[in-house]
C-alpha positions in Angstrom: 22.3 -28.7 -23.1 25.3 -26.3 -24.6 27.2 -24.1 -22.3 28.5 -21.1 -23.2 32.5 -20.8 -22.8 32.2 -17.2 -22.0 29.9 -18.3 -19.1 32.2 -21.2 -18.1 35.6 -19.2 -18.3 33.7 -16.4 -16.0 32.1 -18.4 -13.6 33.6 -21.6 -13.7 32.0 -25.3 -14.6 28.1 -26.2 -13.4 27.9 -28.2 -10.0 27.2 -31.8 -10.6 23.8 -31.6 -8.7 22.4 -28.4 -10.6 19.8 -29.3 -13.4 20.5 -26.7 -15.9 17.0 -27.3 -17.4 15.2 -26.0 -14.5 13.3 -22.6 -14.4 11.5 -20.6 -11.7 10.7 -18.1 -14.3 6.8 -18.8 -14.5 6.8 -19.1 -10.4 8.6 -15.4 -10.4 6.4 -14.0 -13.2 3.3 -15.4 -11.3 4.1 -13.5 -7.8 5.1 -10.1 -9.1 2.1 -9.9 -11.5 -0.1 -11.1 -8.6 1.6 -8.5 -6.5 0.9 -5.7 -9.2 -2.8 -6.8 -9.5 -3.2 -6.7 -5.6 -2.1 -3.2 -5.6 -4.1 -2.2 -8.3 -7.3 -3.3 -6.9 -6.8 -1.7 -3.5 -5.9 1.6 -5.3 -8.9 1.3 -7.6 -10.9 0.7 -4.4 -9.3 3.8 -2.8 -10.6 6.3 -5.8 -13.7 4.4 -5.9 -14.3 5.6 -2.0 -13.1 9.1 -3.4 -15.6 9.2 -6.3 -18.5 7.9 -3.8 -17.7 10.6 -1.4 -17.4 13.2 -3.8 -14.1 14.2 -2.6 -11.2 16.3 -4.4 -7.9 14.1 -5.1 -5.1 15.3 -2.6 -1.6 14.9 -3.0 -1.3 11.7 -1.5 -3.9 10.4 -4.1 -1.5 11.6 -7.0 1.7 9.8 -5.1 0.0 6.5 -4.9 -1.1 6.7 -8.7 2.9 7.5 -9.4 3.8 4.6 -6.9 1.5 2.1 -9.0 2.9 3.3 -12.2 6.4 2.7 -11.0 5.4 -0.8 -9.8 3.8 -1.5 -13.2 7.7 -0.3 -14.6 9.1 -2.8 -12.1 6.5 -5.7 -12.8 7.4 -5.4 -16.6 11.3 -5.5 -16.1 10.6 -8.5 -13.9 9.1 -10.2 -16.5 11.4 -8.9 -19.2 14.3 -10.2 -16.8 12.7 -13.9 -16.9 13.1 -13.8 -20.7 16.8 -13.2 -20.3 17.8 -15.3 -17.9 16.4 -14.3 -14.4 15.2 -17.8 -12.8 17.8 -19.8 -15.0 20.9 -21.3 -13.6 24.2 -19.3 -15.3 25.0 -21.9 -17.2 22.2 -22.2 -18.8 22.4 -18.7 -20.2 24.6 -17.2 -22.6 26.7 -14.2 -22.7 24.5 -11.9 -24.5 21.5 -12.5 -22.5 23.5 -12.0 -19.2 24.1 -8.8 -20.5 20.9 -7.9 -21.4 19.9 -9.0 -17.8 22.1 -6.6 -16.4 20.9 -3.7 -18.6 17.4 -4.6 -17.5 18.6 -4.5 -13.8 20.3 -1.2 -14.2 16.8 0.5 -15.1 15.4 -1.6 -12.5 17.1 -0.2 -9.6 15.7 3.7 -10.9 12.3 2.4 -11.3 12.1 0.6 -7.9 13.4 3.7 -6.0 10.7 5.8 -7.6 8.1 3.4 -6.5 9.3 3.0 -2.8 9.6 7.1 -2.7 6.0 8.0 -4.1 4.8 5.1 -1.6 6.4 6.5 1.4 5.5 10.5 0.3 1.8 9.4 -0.2 2.0 7.7 3.4 3.5 11.0 5.0 0.9 13.5 3.2 -1.7 11.4 4.2 -0.5 11.7 8.0 0.1 15.4 7.4 -3.6 15.9 6.3 -5.2 13.8 8.9 -3.7 14.8 11.8 -3.6 18.7 10.7 -2.9 21.1 12.1 0.1 19.4 13.1 2.0 19.9 16.8 5.4 20.2 16.8 6.4 16.8 17.6 4.6 15.5 14.7 5.8 18.1 12.1 9.4 17.1 13.3 8.8 13.7 12.8 7.3 14.3 9.2 10.1 16.5 7.9 12.6 13.8 9.6 10.6 10.7 7.7 10.4 13.3 4.3 14.3 14.0 4.3 15.1 10.2 4.7 12.1 9.5 1.8 13.9 11.8 -0.5 17.4 11.1 0.4 17.3 7.7 -0.6 16.4 7.9 -4.4 18.7 10.7 -4.9 21.6 8.6 -3.1 20.4 5.6 -5.8 20.3 7.8 -8.7 23.3 9.3 -8.1 25.8 6.5 -7.4 24.1 4.2 -9.8 24.8 6.9 -12.7 28.1 7.2 -11.4 28.1 3.3 -10.5 30.5 2.4 -13.7 32.7 4.2 -16.0 31.6 4.3 -18.9 27.9 3.8 -17.6 27.6 0.9 -19.9 30.4 -1.3 -18.5 27.7 -2.0 -16.2 26.4 -4.6 -18.4 29.2 -5.0 -20.8 31.5 -5.9 -18.0 31.1 -9.4 -18.8 32.4 -9.1 -22.7 35.7 -8.2 -21.2 35.1 -4.3 -22.2 37.6 -1.6 -20.8 36.0 -0.2 -17.6 35.7 -0.1 -13.9 32.7 0.0 -11.6 32.3 0.1 -7.6 31.6 -2.8 -5.8 27.7 -2.5 -7.0 26.8 -5.5 -5.0 27.5 -4.0 -1.5 26.3 -1.1 -2.7 22.7 -2.7 -3.1 23.2 -4.1 0.3 23.8 -1.1 2.3 20.9 0.7 0.3 18.5 -2.6 1.5 19.5 -1.6 4.8 18.7 2.1 4.5 15.5 1.2 2.5 14.3 -1.0 5.6 15.3 1.9 8.3 13.0 4.2 6.0 10.3 1.9 5.8 10.3 1.2 10.1 10.6 5.6 10.3 7.6 6.0 8.2 5.5 3.1 9.9 5.8 4.4 13.4 5.5 8.0 13.1 1.7 7.9 14.0 1.5 5.6 16.8 2.5 7.9 19.4 -0.3 10.7 18.2 -2.9 7.7 17.7 -1.8 6.3 21.5 -2.8 10.0 23.0 -6.1 9.9 21.4 -8.9 9.7 23.8 -11.1 6.7 22.1 -11.6 3.2 23.2 -9.5 0.7 23.4 -10.7 -1.2 20.9 -10.8 1.7 18.2 -7.0 2.3 18.9 -6.3 -1.2 18.4 -8.6 -1.2 15.2 -6.6 1.6 13.8 -3.3 0.6 15.0 -3.9 -2.7 13.4 -4.7 -1.3 10.1 -1.5 0.8 10.1 0.4 -1.9 11.5 -0.2 -4.0 8.4 3.0 -2.0 7.1 4.9 -4.3 9.9 4.9 -6.7 6.5 6.9 -4.0 4.6 10.0 -3.8 7.1 9.8 -7.6 6.8 9.6 -7.9 3.2 12.6 -5.4 3.3 14.8 -7.9 5.8 13.7 -10.6 3.6 15.0 -8.5 0.4 18.1 -7.8 2.6 18.5 -11.7 3.3 18.5 -12.8 -0.9 20.4 -9.6 -1.8 23.3 -10.7 0.5 23.2 -14.1 -0.9 23.1 -13.2 -4.0 26.1 -10.9 -3.9 28.1 -14.2 -2.4 26.9 -16.6 -5.1 28.2 -17.6 -8.5 24.5 -18.6 -9.7 23.5 -15.0 -10.0 21.1 -15.6 -12.7 19.4 -18.0 -10.5 19.3 -16.0 -7.4 18.3 -13.0 -8.7 14.6 -14.3 -9.3 13.8 -13.8 -5.7 15.7 -10.6 -5.4 13.4 -9.2 -8.5 10.3 -10.8 -6.1 10.9 -9.5 -3.0 11.7 -5.7 -4.5 8.4 -5.9 -6.4 6.3 -7.3 -3.2 7.7 -4.8 -0.6 6.6 -1.5 -2.7 3.2 -3.5 -3.9 2.2 -4.2 -0.1 3.4 -0.5 0.9 0.5 0.7 -1.7 -1.9 -1.8 0.2 -1.1 -0.3 3.3 -1.5 3.4 2.2 -4.9 2.6 0.6 -6.1 0.7 3.4 -7.1 3.8 5.7 -9.2 5.1 2.5 -11.8 1.9 2.4 -13.5 2.6 5.9 -16.4 4.3 4.0 -16.8 1.7 1.5 -17.1 -0.7 4.2 -19.5 1.6 6.1 -21.5 1.8 3.1 -21.7 -1.9 2.0 -22.4 -2.6 6.2 -25.3 -0.1 5.7 -26.5 -1.5 2.4 -26.8 -5.0 4.1 -28.6 -3.5 6.9 -31.2 -1.5 4.9 -31.7 -4.8 2.7 -32.3 -6.9 6.1 -34.5 -3.9 7.1 -36.2 -3.8 4.1 -37.3 -7.5 3.9 -38.1 -7.4 7.3 -40.7 -4.3 7.0 -42.2 -5.8 3.9 -42.9 -9.1 5.4 -44.3 -7.3 8.5 -46.3 -5.3 6.4 -47.8 -7.9 4.2 -48.9 -9.5 7.6 -50.1 -6.6 9.5 -54.1 -5.4 8.8 -54.4 -2.9 6.1 -51.0 -3.4 5.1 -49.7 -1.1 7.9 -46.6 -2.1 9.5 -46.9 -1.9 13.2 -43.2 -1.6 14.0 -41.2 -0.6 11.2 -41.9 2.9 11.6 -38.9 4.1 12.9 -37.2 3.9 9.2 -39.9 3.7 7.1 -41.1 6.2 4.1 -41.7 9.7 5.0 -39.5 9.1 8.4 -36.0 9.5 7.1 -32.8 10.3 8.8 -31.2 13.9 8.8 -27.6 14.5 8.3 -25.4 17.3 6.9 -23.5 17.0 4.0 -23.6 15.7 0.3 -26.6 13.3 -0.2 -25.8 9.6 -1.0 -28.5 6.9 -1.3 -26.8 3.5 -0.3 -29.5 1.5 1.3 -31.2 3.8 3.4 -33.6 6.4 2.0 -30.9 9.2 2.2 -27.5 9.1 3.6 -25.7 12.1 3.9 -21.5 11.8 4.1 -19.1 14.5 4.9 -16.6 16.0 3.3 -14.1 14.7 5.3 -15.3 11.1 5.9 -12.8 9.4 4.1 -10.2 8.2 6.8 -9.9 5.0 9.3 -12.1 6.5 12.0 -10.0 9.4 12.8 -12.8 11.7 11.3 -16.8 10.9 11.2 -19.9 12.0 10.6 -22.8 12.5 12.7 -26.5 11.7 12.4 -29.8 13.0 13.8 -32.9 11.0 14.3 -36.0 12.4 13.1 -38.3 12.8 16.1 -35.7 13.3 18.7 -35.4 9.9 19.5 -31.5 9.4 19.4 -29.1 8.3 21.8 -25.8 9.8 20.4 -22.2 8.7 22.5 -19.3 10.9 22.1 -16.4 8.6 22.0 -13.4 10.3 21.8 -12.0 14.1 21.2 -8.6 14.7 21.8 -7.1 18.1 22.4 -4.2 19.2 20.4 -4.2 22.8 21.4 -5.9 25.9 22.2 -7.3 26.8 19.2 -7.9 23.1 17.5 -8.4 19.6 18.1 -8.9 16.0 16.6 -12.1 14.6 17.1 -13.5 11.4 16.8 -17.3 11.4 16.8 -19.5 8.4 16.3 -23.1 8.7 17.1 -25.5 5.9 16.9 -28.5 6.4 15.6 -32.2 4.7 17.3 -35.8 5.1 17.0 -37.1 5.7 20.3 -40.4 3.8 19.2 -38.5 1.2 16.9 -35.7 -1.4 16.9 -36.3 -3.2 13.1 -33.5 -5.3 14.4 
């Protein structure tokens, strides 16, 4: 492979152990596309839950849509970067490809900042909604998180817009044009550290409040476990910082730009997944009840065929004409009629209450936390079982 003389003048000759035909482009593209697909599936399931429950879209829903659009942009730029040198050794790239790659990197920085910001705004809006009305300490924490979240993109946009004079020198610097730039690599590293701190701040905001809820330890662990998936976002930020630090010291910049693109896509994609997980509880509950209803229907059908006169001897508790009564919009997912409350869209901080048809019910309140004199967050779960029948 013939090497570009301009590349050799800038980066020196290739080391003897470097295979100039090597390429990680397909692997890099596969990873970023897979992460985009994962984020898209979770957002789709989130909005499916909204449609099933007939709930209006909230601010956190719109923010997550914006985040997904931005991730589509970063994925497209990452794939385009593979066509201009990312994932190949610098000595296998022409000077024109290198300039095109840095032009993409310039645009990528703006969209990446937008993706991270929209995801964090969605999570903060979710916190504000699910814990409303807010106590003072949580309100201060949310405003602090909002300040750091909005500061991050502003710093990036303003600095990158003025990082080079002229702006085009960011990508034309390799062609001996006149201009000057700040140390962009150190700036990227500093922003990576700030980004990691931002992720950590947003992650820990709800845990003190959850710890004070009067619910069973199992429920606390389940809720914290779902939210703690966000720890992987912090891990992704740390890994990204590592590759940024290696990138800023290496001569083979195009080869190392692939992992930077990968982890810069993984981080916001996983953050979107974390933001959507709390909203999938209704779908999980509906799927669970649908399975139970199917099993119950099969059993009662079998017992009806065996009983004299076609009468079921033990399946009357949930048979036709003996329906569960609840309050809220009606949905038919497994049992004859199910009703869902308008706020039954969270991981367990809110729930609905069912009432048995014949008074044969055994409800059990599991948690109530008093937040103030005039309001509270209640986690109320009821298990409904007919007194005369146990179909499973």
